[in-house]
NUMAR-718265 format. One record per atom (N, C-alpha, C): residue number from 1; residue in one letter; atom name; x, y, z. Coordinates in Angstrom, 3 decimals, padded with zeros to 6 digits, always signed. Layout:
<drenbas>
(NUM,"A","CA",(X,Y,Z))
...
</drenbas>
This chain:
<drenbas>
(1,"X","N",(+023.467,+030.354,-008.909))
(1,"X","CA",(+023.305,+029.304,-008.002))
(1,"X","C",(+023.578,+028.067,-008.839))
(2,"X","N",(+024.439,+027.034,-008.187))
(2,"X","CA",(+024.911,+025.790,-008.823))
(2,"X","C",(+023.579,+024.788,-008.928))
(3,"X","N",(+023.667,+024.071,-010.082))
(3,"X","CA",(+022.633,+023.035,-010.273))
(3,"X","C",(+023.206,+021.759,-009.672))
(4,"X","N",(+022.298,+021.104,-008.886))
(4,"X","CA",(+022.705,+019.795,-008.293))
(4,"X","C",(+021.805,+018.839,-008.844))
(5,"X","N",(+022.384,+017.543,-008.955))
(5,"X","CA",(+021.521,+016.434,-009.293))
(5,"X","C",(+021.228,+015.658,-008.163))
(6,"X","N",(+019.943,+015.594,-007.728))
(6,"X","CA",(+019.331,+014.885,-006.685))
(6,"X","C",(+019.080,+013.426,-007.023))
(7,"X","N",(+019.533,+012.647,-006.190))
(7,"X","CA",(+019.104,+011.123,-006.369))
(7,"X","C",(+018.440,+010.626,-005.048))
(8,"X","N",(+017.350,+009.989,-005.207))
(8,"X","CA",(+016.650,+009.498,-003.947))
(8,"X","C",(+017.406,+008.360,-003.488))
(9,"X","N",(+017.704,+008.664,-002.172))
(9,"X","CA",(+018.329,+007.452,-001.377))
(9,"X","C",(+017.609,+006.919,-000.187))
(10,"X","N",(+016.381,+007.265,-000.012))
(10,"X","CA",(+015.511,+007.067,+000.911))
(10,"X","C",(+014.293,+006.333,+000.440))
(11,"X","N",(+014.033,+006.100,-000.936))
(11,"X","CA",(+012.810,+005.476,-001.376))
(11,"X","C",(+012.906,+003.931,-001.125))
(12,"X","N",(+011.949,+003.327,-000.905))
(12,"X","CA",(+011.807,+001.928,-000.669))
(12,"X","C",(+011.954,+001.064,-001.945))
(13,"X","N",(+012.627,-000.132,-001.791))
(13,"X","CA",(+012.710,-001.065,-002.823))
(13,"X","C",(+011.704,-002.080,-002.562))
(14,"X","N",(+011.074,-002.518,-003.419))
(14,"X","CA",(+009.815,-003.514,-003.190))
(14,"X","C",(+010.005,-004.703,-004.108))
(15,"X","N",(+009.422,-005.722,-003.658))
(15,"X","CA",(+009.349,-006.954,-004.528))
(15,"X","C",(+008.731,-006.725,-005.764))
(16,"X","N",(+009.151,-007.265,-006.849))
(16,"X","CA",(+008.401,-007.227,-008.189))
(16,"X","C",(+006.943,-008.051,-007.820))
(17,"X","N",(+006.060,-007.634,-008.600))
(17,"X","CA",(+004.748,-008.169,-008.392))
(17,"X","C",(+004.551,-009.692,-008.692))
(18,"X","N",(+005.540,-010.134,-009.428))
(18,"X","CA",(+005.466,-011.687,-009.786))
(18,"X","C",(+006.447,-012.434,-008.892))
(19,"X","N",(+007.157,-012.007,-007.990))
(19,"X","CA",(+008.108,-012.530,-007.188))
(19,"X","C",(+007.684,-013.934,-006.716))
(20,"X","N",(+006.750,-013.898,-005.933))
(20,"X","CA",(+006.264,-015.228,-005.232))
(20,"X","C",(+005.744,-016.209,-006.033))
(21,"X","N",(+005.182,-015.819,-007.354))
(21,"X","CA",(+004.611,-016.813,-008.285))
(21,"X","C",(+005.601,-017.357,-009.307))
(22,"X","N",(+006.534,-016.592,-009.664))
(22,"X","CA",(+007.561,-017.052,-010.645))
(22,"X","C",(+008.970,-017.329,-010.212))
(23,"X","N",(+009.506,-016.801,-009.082))
(23,"X","CA",(+010.820,-017.033,-008.696))
(23,"X","C",(+011.064,-017.801,-007.685))
(24,"X","N",(+010.057,-018.359,-006.960))
(24,"X","CA",(+010.043,-019.272,-005.830))
(24,"X","C",(+010.070,-020.726,-006.404))
(25,"X","N",(+010.891,-021.660,-005.891))
(25,"X","CA",(+010.846,-023.049,-006.434))
(25,"X","C",(+009.311,-023.457,-006.304))
(26,"X","N",(+008.881,-024.129,-007.283))
(26,"X","CA",(+007.414,-024.639,-007.333))
(26,"X","C",(+007.104,-025.377,-006.070))
(27,"X","N",(+007.988,-026.092,-005.450))
(27,"X","CA",(+007.625,-026.862,-004.202))
(27,"X","C",(+007.351,-026.057,-002.964))
(28,"X","N",(+007.770,-024.735,-003.112))
(28,"X","CA",(+007.331,-023.865,-002.079))
(28,"X","C",(+006.251,-022.829,-002.330))
(29,"X","N",(+005.876,-022.638,-003.626))
(29,"X","CA",(+004.861,-021.545,-003.889))
(29,"X","C",(+003.686,-021.598,-003.131))
(30,"X","N",(+003.085,-022.764,-002.739))
(30,"X","CA",(+001.682,-022.846,-001.885))
(30,"X","C",(+002.095,-022.241,-000.587))
(31,"X","N",(+003.263,-022.141,-000.101))
(31,"X","CA",(+003.475,-021.568,+001.188))
(31,"X","C",(+004.116,-020.197,+001.123))
(32,"X","N",(+004.563,-019.723,+000.115))
(32,"X","CA",(+005.098,-018.398,-000.213))
(32,"X","C",(+004.100,-017.430,-000.024))
(33,"X","N",(+004.426,-016.175,+000.289))
(33,"X","CA",(+003.399,-014.977,+000.351))
(33,"X","C",(+002.612,-015.045,-000.786))
(34,"X","N",(+001.306,-014.641,-000.700))
(34,"X","CA",(+000.468,-014.497,-001.864))
(34,"X","C",(-000.024,-013.043,-001.964))
(35,"X","N",(-000.228,-012.501,-003.141))
(35,"X","CA",(-000.435,-011.207,-003.456))
(35,"X","C",(-002.088,-011.438,-003.683))
(36,"X","N",(-002.796,-010.610,-002.714))
(36,"X","CA",(-004.246,-010.686,-002.916))
(36,"X","C",(-004.738,-009.369,-003.347))
(37,"X","N",(-005.674,-009.237,-004.243))
(37,"X","CA",(-006.111,-007.860,-004.547))
(37,"X","C",(-007.675,-007.949,-004.131))
(38,"X","N",(-007.971,-006.908,-003.431))
(38,"X","CA",(-009.477,-006.809,-002.861))
(38,"X","C",(-009.978,-008.136,-002.004))
(39,"X","N",(-009.150,-008.577,-000.972))
(39,"X","CA",(-009.591,-009.538,-000.408))
(39,"X","C",(-010.886,-009.392,+000.486))
(40,"X","N",(-011.605,-010.177,+000.805))
(40,"X","CA",(-012.892,-010.082,+001.508))
(40,"X","C",(-012.768,-008.982,+002.735))
(41,"X","N",(-013.585,-007.941,+002.456))
(41,"X","CA",(-013.786,-006.704,+003.329))
(41,"X","C",(-012.586,-005.680,+003.260))
(42,"X","N",(-011.842,-005.809,+002.362))
(42,"X","CA",(-010.801,-004.856,+002.048))
(42,"X","C",(-010.655,-004.515,+000.606))
(43,"X","N",(-010.090,-003.375,+000.356))
(43,"X","CA",(-009.883,-002.765,-000.902))
(43,"X","C",(-008.282,-002.518,-001.036))
(44,"X","N",(-007.840,-002.867,-002.322))
(44,"X","CA",(-006.468,-002.666,-002.568))
(44,"X","C",(-005.810,-003.952,-002.652))
(45,"X","N",(-004.423,-004.041,-002.653))
(45,"X","CA",(-003.597,-005.153,-002.763))
(45,"X","C",(-002.980,-005.515,-001.358))
(46,"X","N",(-002.868,-006.775,-001.070))
(46,"X","CA",(-002.317,-007.135,+000.357))
(46,"X","C",(-001.480,-008.447,+000.030))
(47,"X","N",(-000.393,-008.509,+000.910))
(47,"X","CA",(+000.310,-009.789,+000.907))
(47,"X","C",(-000.276,-010.539,+002.090))
(48,"X","N",(-000.394,-011.905,+001.758))
(48,"X","CA",(-000.967,-012.826,+002.837))
(48,"X","C",(+000.171,-013.788,+003.160))
(49,"X","N",(+000.631,-013.730,+004.308))
(49,"X","CA",(+001.662,-014.644,+004.878))
(49,"X","C",(+001.152,-015.749,+005.692))
(50,"X","N",(+001.544,-016.923,+005.512))
(50,"X","CA",(+001.075,-018.083,+006.235))
(50,"X","C",(+001.020,-017.734,+007.654))
(51,"X","N",(-000.234,-017.637,+008.257))
(51,"X","CA",(-000.166,-017.585,+009.803))
(51,"X","C",(-000.622,-016.191,+010.119))
(52,"X","N",(-000.642,-015.107,+009.184))
(52,"X","CA",(-000.642,-013.731,+009.558))
(52,"X","C",(-001.887,-013.101,+008.778))
(53,"X","N",(-002.413,-012.080,+009.397))
(53,"X","CA",(-003.461,-011.184,+008.565))
(53,"X","C",(-002.923,-010.753,+007.405))
(54,"X","N",(-003.654,-010.293,+006.388))
(54,"X","CA",(-003.128,-009.674,+005.231))
(54,"X","C",(-002.547,-008.445,+005.616))
(55,"X","N",(-001.481,-008.001,+004.814))
(55,"X","CA",(-000.510,-006.814,+005.168))
(55,"X","C",(-000.779,-005.915,+003.825))
(56,"X","N",(-001.232,-004.732,+003.780))
(56,"X","CA",(-001.335,-003.752,+002.656))
(56,"X","C",(+000.110,-003.605,+001.971))
(57,"X","N",(+000.179,-003.695,+000.761))
(57,"X","CA",(+001.483,-003.413,+000.015))
(57,"X","C",(+001.773,-002.110,+000.011))
(58,"X","N",(+000.667,-001.069,+000.057))
(58,"X","CA",(+000.892,+000.111,-000.457))
(58,"X","C",(+001.895,+000.966,+000.707))
(59,"X","N",(+002.283,+000.497,+001.611))
(59,"X","CA",(+003.122,+001.005,+002.855))
(59,"X","C",(+004.620,+001.117,+002.166))
(60,"X","N",(+004.965,+000.283,+001.393))
(60,"X","CA",(+006.278,+000.362,+000.719))
(60,"X","C",(+006.247,+000.737,-000.578))
(61,"X","N",(+005.093,+001.336,-001.002))
(61,"X","CA",(+005.187,+001.678,-002.491))
(61,"X","C",(+004.736,+003.139,-002.780))
(62,"X","N",(+004.843,+003.986,-001.624))
(62,"X","CA",(+004.137,+005.372,-001.764))
(62,"X","C",(+005.335,+006.322,-002.347))
(63,"X","N",(+006.342,+006.060,-003.054))
(63,"X","CA",(+007.234,+007.129,-003.502))
(63,"X","C",(+006.590,+007.934,-004.570))
(64,"X","N",(+006.829,+009.271,-004.339))
(64,"X","CA",(+006.154,+010.183,-005.270))
(64,"X","C",(+004.797,+010.679,-004.869))
(65,"X","N",(+004.332,+010.230,-003.890))
(65,"X","CA",(+002.874,+010.507,-003.380))
(65,"X","C",(+002.951,+011.649,-002.376))
(66,"X","N",(+001.950,+012.511,-002.551))
(66,"X","CA",(+001.873,+013.690,-001.570))
(66,"X","C",(+001.227,+013.111,-000.223))
(67,"X","N",(+001.422,+013.732,+000.765))
(67,"X","CA",(+000.840,+013.287,+002.015))
(67,"X","C",(-000.697,+013.119,+001.851))
(68,"X","N",(-001.498,+013.944,+001.150))
(68,"X","CA",(-002.868,+013.785,+001.008))
(68,"X","C",(-003.078,+012.450,+000.265))
(69,"X","N",(-002.354,+012.244,-000.861))
(69,"X","CA",(-002.461,+010.808,-001.537))
(69,"X","C",(-002.043,+009.693,-000.796))
(70,"X","N",(-001.117,+009.905,+000.134))
(70,"X","CA",(-000.786,+008.684,+000.960))
(70,"X","C",(-001.671,+008.033,+001.860))
(71,"X","N",(-002.615,+008.992,+002.309))
(71,"X","CA",(-003.641,+008.555,+003.322))
(71,"X","C",(-004.527,+007.451,+002.648))
(72,"X","N",(-004.979,+007.411,+001.460))
(72,"X","CA",(-005.628,+006.550,+000.753))
(72,"X","C",(-004.832,+005.487,+000.240))
(73,"X","N",(-003.623,+005.888,-000.362))
(73,"X","CA",(-002.734,+004.897,-001.060))
(73,"X","C",(-002.175,+003.731,-000.063))
(74,"X","N",(-001.929,+004.240,+001.184))
(74,"X","CA",(-001.164,+003.128,+001.939))
(74,"X","C",(-002.101,+002.001,+002.138))
(75,"X","N",(-003.354,+002.045,+002.265))
(75,"X","CA",(-004.242,+000.950,+002.386))
(75,"X","C",(-005.138,+000.420,+001.154))
(76,"X","N",(-005.115,+001.316,+000.119))
(76,"X","CA",(-005.841,+000.866,-000.965))
(76,"X","C",(-005.036,+000.639,-002.292))
(77,"X","N",(-003.680,+000.789,-002.123))
(77,"X","CA",(-002.974,+000.924,-003.422))
(77,"X","C",(-002.799,-000.822,-003.869))
(78,"X","N",(-002.589,-000.750,-005.373))
(78,"X","CA",(-002.196,-001.916,-005.886))
(78,"X","C",(-000.872,-001.705,-006.573))
(79,"X","N",(-000.128,-002.689,-007.103))
(79,"X","CA",(+001.059,-002.460,-008.064))
(79,"X","C",(+000.722,-001.559,-009.086))
(80,"X","N",(-000.486,-001.653,-009.692))
(80,"X","CA",(-000.682,-000.593,-010.753))
(80,"X","C",(-000.622,+000.793,-010.347))
(81,"X","N",(-000.811,+001.212,-009.081))
(81,"X","CA",(-000.804,+002.486,-008.651))
(81,"X","C",(+000.566,+002.944,-008.257))
(82,"X","N",(+001.546,+002.011,-008.206))
(82,"X","CA",(+002.774,+002.402,-007.795))
(82,"X","C",(+003.796,+002.738,-008.788))
(83,"X","N",(+004.871,+003.279,-008.549))
(83,"X","CA",(+006.028,+003.632,-009.552))
(83,"X","C",(+006.830,+002.368,-009.842))
(84,"X","N",(+006.996,+001.866,-010.894))
(84,"X","CA",(+007.804,+000.776,-011.273))
(84,"X","C",(+009.151,+000.817,-010.769))
(85,"X","N",(+009.697,+001.990,-010.427))
(85,"X","CA",(+011.088,+002.300,-010.129))
(85,"X","C",(+011.392,+001.558,-008.611))
(86,"X","N",(+010.328,+001.183,-008.065))
(86,"X","CA",(+010.542,+000.438,-006.631))
(86,"X","C",(+010.836,-001.033,-006.812))
(87,"X","N",(+010.730,-001.649,-008.026))
(87,"X","CA",(+011.403,-002.817,-008.198))
(87,"X","C",(+012.090,-003.028,-009.478))
(88,"X","N",(+012.122,-002.125,-010.492))
(88,"X","CA",(+012.592,-002.295,-011.812))
(88,"X","C",(+013.876,-001.329,-011.805))
(89,"X","N",(+015.056,-001.794,-011.876))
(89,"X","CA",(+016.334,-000.937,-011.789))
(89,"X","C",(+016.296,+000.223,-013.075))
(90,"X","N",(+015.765,-000.129,-014.241))
(90,"X","CA",(+015.680,+000.708,-015.316))
(90,"X","C",(+014.857,+001.817,-014.911))
(91,"X","N",(+013.623,+001.411,-014.474))
(91,"X","CA",(+012.589,+002.476,-013.983))
(91,"X","C",(+013.130,+003.455,-013.092))
(92,"X","N",(+013.878,+002.853,-012.190))
(92,"X","CA",(+014.378,+003.582,-010.922))
(92,"X","C",(+015.404,+004.693,-011.516))
(93,"X","N",(+016.256,+004.298,-012.537))
(93,"X","CA",(+017.100,+005.223,-013.018))
(93,"X","C",(+016.349,+006.426,-013.774))
(94,"X","N",(+015.232,+006.118,-014.333))
(94,"X","CA",(+014.293,+007.162,-015.082))
(94,"X","C",(+013.794,+008.008,-013.877))
(95,"X","N",(+013.219,+007.476,-012.772))
(95,"X","CA",(+012.779,+008.294,-011.672))
(95,"X","C",(+013.833,+009.305,-011.149))
(96,"X","N",(+015.156,+008.626,-011.084))
(96,"X","CA",(+016.201,+009.663,-010.468))
(96,"X","C",(+016.675,+010.704,-011.518))
(97,"X","N",(+016.295,+010.624,-012.746))
(97,"X","CA",(+016.670,+011.392,-013.768))
(97,"X","C",(+015.486,+012.466,-014.067))
(98,"X","N",(+014.380,+012.438,-013.184))
(98,"X","CA",(+013.271,+013.232,-013.351))
(98,"X","C",(+013.780,+014.721,-012.833))
(99,"X","N",(+013.369,+015.849,-013.253))
(99,"X","CA",(+013.516,+017.173,-012.789))
(99,"X","C",(+013.014,+017.159,-011.303))
(100,"X","N",(+013.884,+017.798,-010.702))
(100,"X","CA",(+013.500,+017.914,-009.165))
(100,"X","C",(+012.264,+018.686,-008.949))
(101,"X","N",(+011.911,+019.620,-009.853))
(101,"X","CA",(+010.653,+020.390,-009.557))
(101,"X","C",(+009.390,+019.628,-009.667))
(102,"X","N",(+009.450,+018.393,-010.355))
(102,"X","CA",(+008.379,+017.490,-010.441))
(102,"X","C",(+008.388,+016.392,-009.395))
(103,"X","N",(+009.338,+016.259,-008.698))
(103,"X","CA",(+009.292,+015.188,-007.561))
(103,"X","C",(+008.713,+015.673,-006.376))
(104,"X","N",(+008.259,+014.826,-005.655))
(104,"X","CA",(+007.665,+015.068,-004.213))
(104,"X","C",(+008.382,+014.539,-003.303))
(105,"X","N",(+008.520,+014.944,-001.937))
(105,"X","CA",(+008.953,+014.151,-000.930))
(105,"X","C",(+008.294,+012.883,-000.555))
(106,"X","N",(+009.125,+011.903,-000.062))
(106,"X","CA",(+008.502,+010.686,+000.231))
(106,"X","C",(+007.884,+010.894,+001.605))
(107,"X","N",(+007.144,+009.905,+001.949))
(107,"X","CA",(+006.368,+009.815,+003.298))
(107,"X","C",(+007.389,+010.169,+004.425))
(108,"X","N",(+008.464,+009.528,+004.403))
(108,"X","CA",(+009.360,+009.619,+005.597))
(108,"X","C",(+010.028,+011.007,+005.453))
(109,"X","N",(+010.325,+011.678,+004.228))
(109,"X","CA",(+010.965,+012.926,+004.266))
(109,"X","C",(+009.844,+014.145,+004.679))
(110,"X","N",(+008.594,+013.841,+004.590))
(110,"X","CA",(+007.696,+014.899,+004.780))
(110,"X","C",(+007.045,+014.795,+006.186))
(111,"X","N",(+007.314,+013.692,+006.907))
(111,"X","CA",(+006.634,+013.497,+008.283))
(111,"X","C",(+007.624,+013.890,+009.380))
(112,"X","N",(+008.742,+014.293,+009.127))
(112,"X","CA",(+009.410,+014.755,+010.295))
(112,"X","C",(+010.800,+015.211,+010.056))
</drenbas>
């Protein structure tokens, strides 16, 4: 059987954790999305956008998680729980070089 190199083309790309603090002009930072960890009444990391309820970041950072892990990850994850390949190109290359036997399907691949 031939050996194929599989490359993920369905994984999400996410903002780097420091995007809104370090890469937005200083005059706009107060109005830029804010990363909140464990805001009142919630566990995990959330983006807070002006005028909107906090949005969990885990929804875009679940690459490599099993369906069982995703149940909790989607609402309780922080950047520390995510694969850096979601925002760092060098880490993404490492993810794509991993043996296929150790990778797991993404949420979208396993849900339908």
